[in-house]
C-alpha positions in Angstrom: 92.4 105.5 62.7 91.5 106.0 66.3 90.8 102.6 67.8 87.8 103.9 69.8 86.2 105.3 66.6 87.1 102.1 64.7 85.3 100.0 67.3 82.3 102.3 67.2 82.1 102.0 63.4 82.5 98.2 63.6 79.7 98.0 66.2 77.5 100.3 64.1 78.0 98.1 61.1 77.2 94.9 63.0 74.1 96.5 64.6 72.4 97.3 61.3 69.2 95.3 60.8 68.7 94.6 64.5 66.0 95.9 66.8 66.3 99.2 68.6 67.2 97.5 71.8 69.9 95.4 70.2 71.4 98.4 68.4 71.7 100.3 71.6 73.2 97.4 73.4 75.9 97.1 70.6 77.0 100.7 71.1 80.4 101.5 72.7 78.8 103.7 75.4 76.5 100.9 76.4 79.2 98.3 76.4 81.4 100.3 78.8 78.6 101.1 81.2 76.3 98.1 81.1 78.0 96.4 84.1 79.5 99.2 86.1 76.5 101.5 86.2 74.0 98.7 87.3 76.4 97.8 90.1 76.7 101.4 91.4 72.9 101.7 91.1 72.4 98.4 93.0 74.7 99.7 95.7 72.6 102.8 96.2 69.4 100.8 96.2 70.4 98.3 98.8 71.9 101.0 101.1 68.8 101.1 103.3 68.9 97.3 103.6 72.5 96.9 104.6 71.6 95.8 108.2 69.7 92.7 106.8 72.8 91.5 104.9 75.1 92.3 107.8 72.9 90.1 110.1 73.6 87.2 107.7 77.3 87.7 108.3 76.8 88.0 112.1 74.7 84.8 112.2 77.0 82.6 110.1 80.5 84.1 110.3 80.5 86.1 113.5 84.2 85.7 114.2 85.6 85.7 110.7 88.9 87.5 110.5 91.2 86.9 107.5 93.6 89.2 105.7 93.7 87.5 102.2 91.6 90.4 100.8 94.5 92.8 101.4 96.4 90.8 98.7 93.7 89.4 96.5 92.8 92.9 95.3 96.1 93.1 93.5 96.2 89.5 92.1 94.7 90.2 88.7 97.2 93.0 88.1 100.1 90.7 89.2 98.9 88.1 86.7 98.7 90.7 84.0 102.2 91.9 84.6 103.5 88.3 84.9 102.0 87.4 81.5 103.5 90.5 80.0 106.9 89.7 81.4 106.5 86.1 80.1 106.1 87.4 76.6 102.3 86.9 76.1 101.0 89.3 73.6 98.3 91.5 75.0 96.1 94.3 73.8 98.7 97.0 74.5 102.4 97.6 74.4 104.2 98.1 77.8 103.9 101.9 77.5 100.3 102.0 76.4 99.3 99.4 79.0 101.0 101.3 81.9 99.5 104.6 80.8 96.0 103.0 80.5 96.4 101.5 84.0 97.7 104.7 85.5 94.7 106.7 84.2 92.4 104.0 85.5 94.0 104.0 89.0 94.0 107.8 89.2 90.3 107.9 88.3 89.4 105.1 90.7 91.4 106.5 93.6 90.0 110.0 93.1 86.4 108.9 93.0 86.8 106.5 96.0 88.6 109.1 98.1 86.1 111.8 97.3 83.1 109.6 98.2 84.8 108.4 101.5 85.5 112.0 102.5 82.0 113.4 101.6 79.7 110.5 102.8 81.4 109.6 106.1 79.7 106.3 106.5 80.6 104.3 109.6 82.1 100.9 109.1 80.1 97.9 110.4 82.8 97.3 113.0 82.8 100.9 114.1 86.5 101.4 113.3 86.1 104.6 111.4 83.7 106.5 109.1 85.5 105.7 105.8 83.3 102.8 104.8 81.6 104.0 101.6 82.6 102.8 99.0 85.0 99.8 99.4 88.4 100.7 98.2 89.6 97.1 98.3 86.7 96.0 96.1 87.1 99.0 93.7 90.8 98.0 93.3 90.0 94.4 92.8 87.4 95.0 90.0 89.7 97.7 88.4 92.6 95.2 88.2 90.2 92.4 87.0 89.0 94.6 84.2 92.6 95.5 83.3 93.5 91.8 83.0 90.4 91.0 81.0 91.0 93.9 78.6 94.7 93.0 78.0 94.4 89.2 77.8 90.7 88.3 77.8 91.0 87.5 74.0 93.2 84.5 74.8 90.6 82.5 76.8 87.3 83.5 78.4 88.4 81.8 81.6 90.9 84.6 82.1 88.1 87.1 82.6 86.0 84.6 84.6 89.0 84.0 86.9 89.8 87.6 87.3 86.2 88.6 88.2 85.9 85.6 90.5 89.0 86.9 92.5 87.5 90.4 92.6 84.1 89.0 93.8 85.9 87.0 96.5 87.7 90.2 97.6 84.4 92.0 98.0 82.8 89.1 99.9 85.7 88.9 102.3 85.4 92.6 103.0 81.9 91.9 104.3 82.9 88.7 106.1 85.6 90.7 107.9 83.0 93.2 109.0 84.8 96.0 107.3 82.1 96.9 104.7 78.4 96.9 104.1 77.0 95.3 100.9 76.3 98.7 99.4 80.0 99.6 99.9 81.0 96.5 98.0 78.5 96.8 95.1 79.3 100.5 94.6 83.1 99.8 94.8 82.8 97.1 92.2 81.0 99.4 89.8 83.5 102.2 90.3 86.4 99.9 89.6 85.0 98.7 86.3 83.9 102.2 85.2 87.3 103.7 86.1 89.1 101.1 84.0 86.8 101.7 81.0 87.4 105.4 81.3 91.2 105.0 81.7 91.5 102.9 78.6 89.2 105.2 76.7 91.5 108.2 77.5 94.6 106.2 76.5 92.9 105.2 73.2 92.3 108.9 72.5 95.9 109.8 73.3 97.8 106.9 71.7 95.6 106.4 68.7 97.0 103.4 66.7 100.4 103.3 68.5 101.2 100.3 70.6 97.9 98.4 70.2 97.2 95.0 68.9 93.7 94.3 67.5 91.9 91.1 68.3 88.5 89.8 67.4 86.9 90.2 70.8 83.4 91.1 69.7 80.6 89.5 71.7 78.4 87.2 69.6 74.9 86.3 70.7 72.3 84.0 69.4 68.8 82.9 70.4 70.1 79.3 69.9 72.7 79.6 72.7 72.1 77.4 75.8 72.2 79.8 78.8 74.1 77.5 81.2 75.0 79.7 84.2 76.3 80.0 87.7 76.1 83.0 89.9 75.9 84.6 93.3 72.3 84.7 94.6 71.4 87.9 96.7 67.9 89.1 97.6 65.6 90.6 100.2 63.0 88.3 101.6 59.7 88.3 103.4 58.2 85.5 105.5 54.5 86.3 105.7 52.1 84.7 108.2 51.2 84.6 111.8 52.3 81.6 113.8 50.2 80.8 116.8 51.9 79.5 120.0 50.6 78.0 123.2 49.1 80.5 125.7 47.7 82.9 123.0 51.2 83.9 122.0 52.3 84.4 118.4 55.3 84.7 116.2 55.8 86.8 113.1 58.9 87.6 111.1 60.2 90.8 109.6 61.8 91.2 106.2 65.3 89.7 105.9 68.0 88.8 103.5 69.0 85.7 101.5 72.4 84.9 99.9 73.8 81.9 98.2 74.8 80.3 94.9 72.6 79.2 92.0 73.4 77.5 88.7 71.9 75.4 85.9 73.1 73.4 83.0 70.9 73.8 79.9 70.6 71.1 77.3 69.3 73.6 74.7 68.0 77.2 74.8 64.9 76.3 76.7 65.3 73.4 79.2 67.9 72.7 81.9 68.6 71.2 85.3 70.2 72.9 88.2 70.0 73.9 91.8 70.4 76.5 94.6 72.2 76.7 97.9 71.1 79.6 100.1 71.0 80.9 103.6 68.4 83.3 104.9 67.5 85.1 108.1 64.5 87.0 109.5 64.1 88.9 112.7 61.6 87.5 115.1 58.5 89.4 116.3 57.1 87.8 119.5 53.7 89.1 120.6 54.3 92.3 118.7 57.8 92.9 120.1 61.0 92.5 118.1 63.5 90.0 119.7 67.2 89.7 119.4 66.7 86.2 118.1 66.6 85.5 114.3 65.2 82.6 112.4 68.0 81.3 110.2 67.2 78.9 107.4 69.5 76.9 105.1 67.9 76.0 101.8 68.9 73.3 99.3 66.9 72.9 96.1 67.3 71.2 92.7 65.1 70.7 89.7 64.1 72.0 86.3 65.1 75.4 84.8 63.4 76.9 81.8 64.4 79.8 79.6 63.0 81.6 76.6 65.0 84.1 74.5 62.9 87.2 73.9 65.9 88.3 71.8 69.5 87.2 71.6 70.5 89.2 74.7 67.3 89.2 76.7 65.9 86.0 78.3 62.9 85.3 80.5 63.2 82.3 82.8 61.4 80.1 85.3 62.1 77.2 87.6 60.4 74.4 89.5 62.5 73.0 92.4 62.3 70.5 95.2 64.6 70.2 98.2 65.0 70.7 102.0 65.1 73.5 104.4 66.9 73.5 107.8 66.1 75.8 110.6 68.2 76.9 113.6 67.1 76.6 117.2 65.3 79.7 118.3 63.9 80.5 121.8 61.4 82.9 123.2 60.6 83.3 126.9 57.8 80.7 126.6 58.6 78.6 123.5 61.5 77.1 121.7 61.8 76.0 118.1 64.3 73.1 118.0 66.7 72.5 115.1 64.5 71.0 112.5 64.2 70.4 108.8 61.6 69.7 106.3 61.0 69.1 102.6 60.4 72.1 100.4 59.3 73.4 97.0 60.5 76.4 95.1 59.3 78.2 92.0 60.5 81.5 90.5 60.7 83.8 87.5 63.6 85.8 86.2 64.8 88.2 83.5 68.4 88.0 82.3 70.3 90.4 80.2 73.5 89.2 78.5 75.9 92.1 79.1 78.8 90.1 77.8 79.2 86.7 76.1 80.0 85.2 79.4 78.3 87.6 81.8 74.6 88.0 82.5 72.7 90.3 84.8 69.6 88.7 86.2 66.6 89.9 88.2 64.5 87.3 89.9 61.4 86.7 92.1 61.2 83.4 94.0 58.7 81.7 96.2 59.7 78.8 98.6 57.3 76.6 100.5 58.9 74.7 103.4 57.2 71.9 105.4 59.0 72.5 108.6 57.1 73.1 111.9 57.7 76.5 113.3 54.6 76.4 115.6 52.4 73.6 116.8 49.5 75.0 114.7 51.5 75.4 111.4 53.6 72.8 109.5 54.5 75.1 106.6 56.3 78.4 106.1 56.5 80.7 103.1 59.6 82.6 101.9 59.4 85.2 99.1 62.7 86.4 97.8 63.2 89.3 95.3 66.8 90.1 94.2 69.4 90.0 91.5 72.6 88.3 90.5 75.5 88.6 88.2 76.0 85.3 86.4 78.8 83.6 84.5 77.3 82.2 81.4 79.1 79.2 79.8 
């Protein structure tokens, strides 16, 4: 029997008796697109906001220049081949694995090359106009998906490690000033989708030849504790008008926030965790935009709450306390010294469990910081709306 059809039949059997949403989420089409498609869509959505995230890089890593990303993109593939050479039994025989990977690489390379030639997006460093999408990131996520498909059944940490390396590759492409965030997100989605397509083609060609079947079905329960850690990315707004001496004033335009967030849950509903994040906002002084930016480093910890609407869909909230640290910022008449203040944070979120160990989360956070930006105001407000891809333990 064709393994693709067998998997579809198995999924259909398992989905009987579930809600419409859960039945759709259990289908093969959904399983192969539920991560890649949202990443591509996110890349297209944030394209108009690329400058905000690039300014974060310029503020915190202005001279970063490393070449590890040139090699990291191939590391999951090297591990996969090494495990095969070492005798570890994977999903596919040598011939089937190489064919699946070749199909994946051809699809990925063709899509990336076509988009680079047709879109002609200038790189952040101005080197050339082949920025969109990121080929390094597409390769890294393609090889990470290959390794997970072949050996993810052995241990979930294999997939977690593979995608962590792929994520590090994409982040380094931005840190090296070679790609925009939209390039990296789209490249990641293309890499995953290309591998799914390549393996699907090989399944149709090879049928039952050279394949080993493992129980790698994802199991979900409303009783699962949703412990997670993930990359925190969002667009922010810092509302308010800050009065300065001499009838001058400061305002802040929209900006970006990036960091890490995680929480340990004692049960399906209550947990503790924290967030480390950096943000920046362009300064508007007396109605004129300045080259200066207000950079803020946020450290928060506290209680996290979750409620399973269904086994794969969770709503969440949090109540945090912490500190915020501001950089020194100068105008022609006023200077904000390096200062810090206590802070509070609350937020709501919606998480979809795309895989047993992978969640896609949308969030809206509000942060109140007691740091003095002007003599007349001792508080600032930061609203962040964004998303993250989380490892769920």
